Every structure is written in structure tokens, then in C-alpha cells.
C-alpha positions in Angstrom: 54.8 -106.8 -101.1 51.7 -107.6 -99.2 50.1 -111.0 -98.9 47.3 -109.9 -101.1 49.7 -108.6 -103.7 51.6 -111.9 -103.8 48.3 -113.7 -104.6 47.2 -111.4 -107.1 50.5 -111.9 -109.1 50.3 -115.5 -108.8 46.8 -115.7 -110.4 48.1 -113.6 -113.2 50.9 -115.6 -113.7 48.6 -118.6 -114.1 46.2 -117.0 -116.3 49.0 -116.1 -118.7 50.2 -119.6 -118.9 46.9 -121.4 -119.1 45.6 -119.0 -122.0 48.2 -120.1 -124.5 47.9 -123.8 -123.8 44.1 -123.8 -124.3 44.4 -122.0 -127.5 46.6 -124.8 -128.7 44.2 -127.7 -128.1 43.0 -129.4 -131.3 39.3 -128.2 -132.1 38.2 -131.9 -132.1 34.4 -131.9 -132.1 34.2 -128.4 -133.3 35.1 -129.0 -136.9 32.9 -128.1 -139.8 32.0 -131.5 -140.9 32.0 -135.1 -139.1 35.2 -136.8 -139.0 35.8 -139.4 -141.4 34.6 -142.7 -140.1 36.8 -145.9 -139.9 36.8 -148.1 -143.0 37.2 -152.0 -143.4 39.8 -153.5 -145.7 38.0 -153.4 -149.1 38.8 -156.3 -151.8 40.3 -154.8 -155.1 37.3 -156.1 -157.3 34.6 -155.1 -154.5 31.2 -153.6 -155.7 28.7 -152.6 -153.1 25.7 -154.8 -152.4 22.6 -155.2 -150.2 23.2 -155.2 -146.5 26.6 -153.4 -146.7 26.7 -150.6 -144.2 28.2 -147.4 -145.6 29.0 -143.8 -144.2 28.6 -140.9 -146.7 30.1 -138.1 -145.4 29.6 -134.4 -146.8 32.6 -131.7 -145.9 30.8 -129.0 -144.0 27.4 -130.5 -144.5 26.7 -132.4 -141.3 23.1 -132.6 -141.7 23.5 -134.3 -145.2 25.8 -136.8 -143.9 24.7 -140.2 -142.9 25.2 -144.0 -142.1 23.2 -146.0 -144.3 22.5 -149.9 -145.1 22.1 -150.9 -148.6 18.5 -152.1 -148.9 17.5 -155.3 -150.7 16.4 -153.1 -153.8 20.1 -151.9 -154.0 19.3 -148.3 -153.0 20.5 -146.2 -150.0 18.5 -143.1 -148.7 20.3 -139.9 -147.8 18.8 -136.6 -146.2 17.5 -134.2 -148.8 18.9 -136.4 -152.0 16.5 -139.3 -151.0 17.1 -142.5 -153.0 20.4 -143.4 -154.7 21.2 -146.7 -156.5 24.5 -148.3 -154.8 24.5 -152.0 -155.4 26.9 -153.0 -158.3 28.6 -149.8 -158.0 32.3 -149.2 -156.6 32.7 -146.9 -153.7 34.3 -144.4 -156.1 31.5 -144.8 -158.5 28.8 -144.3 -156.0 30.6 -141.3 -154.6 30.3 -139.7 -158.1 26.8 -140.5 -158.3 25.9 -138.8 -154.7 28.1 -135.8 -155.7 26.1 -135.4 -158.9 22.7 -135.8 -157.4 23.8 -133.3 -154.6 24.5 -130.4 -157.2 20.9 -129.7 -157.2 21.5 -128.5 -153.6 24.8 -127.0 -153.3 27.7 -125.8 -155.3 30.9 -128.2 -155.8 29.7 -130.8 -153.0 32.7 -132.6 -151.5 31.7 -136.2 -150.4 33.2 -139.2 -149.1 31.9 -143.0 -149.3 33.4 -145.2 -146.4 32.6 -148.9 -146.5 32.0 -149.8 -142.6 30.7 -153.3 -143.0 30.7 -155.5 -146.0 27.7 -158.0 -145.4 27.0 -158.8 -149.1 30.1 -160.9 -150.1 29.3 -164.5 -149.2 29.8 -168.2 -150.2 27.9 -171.1 -149.3 29.1 -174.6 -148.4 26.9 -177.3 -148.3 26.9 -181.0 -148.2 29.3 -183.5 -146.6 31.4 -181.0 -144.6 31.7 -180.6 -141.0 30.1 -177.0 -140.6 27.8 -176.4 -143.6 26.6 -172.9 -143.9 27.2 -169.2 -145.1 30.7 -167.8 -145.0 31.8 -164.2 -145.3 34.1 -163.6 -148.2 36.6 -161.1 -147.2 39.6 -161.1 -149.3 40.3 -164.0 -152.0 39.2 -167.4 -150.9 39.8 -170.6 -153.2 37.7 -173.7 -152.9 39.9 -175.5 -150.7 40.2 -172.7 -148.3 36.3 -172.7 -148.2 36.1 -176.3 -147.5 38.7 -175.9 -144.9 36.6 -173.0 -143.2 33.8 -175.2 -143.2 35.7 -177.8 -141.3 36.8 -180.2 -143.8 35.3 -183.1 -145.5 33.1 -185.7 -143.5 34.4 -189.4 -143.8 31.9 -190.3 -146.6 32.4 -187.2 -148.7 32.9 -188.0 -152.5 36.0 -185.9 -152.5 36.6 -186.4 -156.2 33.1 -184.8 -157.3 32.9 -181.7 -155.6 31.0 -178.9 -157.7 31.2 -174.9 -157.4 27.7 -173.6 -158.7 28.1 -170.2 -160.0 25.6 -167.6 -161.5 26.9 -166.0 -164.9 24.9 -163.7 -167.0 21.6 -165.3 -165.2 22.6 -168.7 -165.9 24.1 -171.4 -163.4 27.2 -172.7 -164.2 28.9 -175.9 -162.8 32.6 -175.9 -162.0 34.0 -179.4 -160.9 36.7 -179.7 -158.3 38.6 -182.7 -157.4 39.7 -182.3 -153.7 42.2 -185.3 -154.1 43.9 -184.1 -157.0 44.5 -180.5 -155.5 45.8 -181.7 -152.2 48.3 -184.0 -154.1 49.4 -180.9 -156.1 47.6 -181.9 -159.3 45.5 -179.8 -161.6 45.7 -177.0 -159.3 43.9 -174.5 -161.9 40.7 -176.0 -160.4 41.4 -174.7 -157.2 39.5 -171.4 -158.3 39.1 -168.1 -156.4 35.6 -167.9 -155.4 33.1 -165.1 -156.1 30.3 -163.7 -153.9 27.2 -165.9 -154.0 29.2 -169.0 -155.1 27.9 -172.4 -153.5 30.4 -175.2 -153.1 28.8 -178.7 -153.0 30.3 -181.5 -151.4 28.3 -184.8 -152.3 
């Protein structure tokens, strides 16, 4: 066999090996729809609020999918569908609302709502603490934990007369918290789990 024939046979052998391997490479980036984005850990009682970042993914409809921020008026804007009310809804309830709105433009829409950032769940700690300010409420946080996150009480804080201000049905409610009792293991029921927009006031 000549040298040129040997080279030709070797080339054909390589082609036979490479072709099946390339056929087995996953079609990443060639899917009919965008990949599902990564979600944050969502608390059990979570409802969507202003400034939360969502990813709305339509299967096989890339042009209708979008990353959106919930506006101060509680709505999001999506391609073609336009404005959809989001604040106050669970992710599943929002998914259903978007799917219903999309039926005007497609049959049996398949949509996923992914929570990418939760910016609406905050609590506020003010007064005689080391680091008064706004704190992100991820999972459950008690009054005692919030004070700890805020750096603890200052020397002259009135630890027996701390108050949690909470808005309920449009009205302000004051909930008393005695720091000294709780750290001594007494009246632990007052160490309540905080809700979004609660304010802990340390006099």
C-alpha cells in the first residue's frame, strides 16, 4: 500500500470516529426555549412584592420570555402581554395569571415563573442598637434575631420596653417585647416571627 493510500485510510478512520461523537454532544444553546434560570430559596409564605426580580419563561417562545422587576405599582411588563399585576401573588398564582393572559396569543401556553431576587421582604430596626437600618428578611426571623443582626442593644437601651410596629388591615399595631425576659427564658411567646415591613423600635 502506498503512502498516499495509508494517509487516506487514516483520514477516513478519524472521520468515522468523530462523527458519532459530535452527534452525541447535548444540544445546549440550541433548545427550543431558554434554559430555566436559577431560583433563590423562597420562604413558604412568600408573596411577590415591589423590586423583586422574576424570570418568566415560556416554553418554545423565547421572544415572550423575559427577566422583569416588579414595579412600585406592583405590576410587571412582558412582551406582547404587556402589564400583569404581580405584587401580592404567590409565584404559582402569578404563573396562572400569565398563562391565562397568554391564551389570547397562543394555544395552551406553558410558562414558568422563577424568583431570582427577593428585595421586597425587609424589616427595620431603629433606636438604641449598634447598627440601626433595613435588613433583608429571607427565612423566618424573630425579634431577638433581628436585634442580634443589628449588632445588639446599646448600653442605655430600655431593654424591657422594645416595641414591634406592624401594619394590619391598614392600621398600626404595637407588639411589646421584653428583651430581658426573653434572654432569661421567660415569656418566650413574645419573641414573635417578624413579617415583611415590621419595625423593631428600641427606646
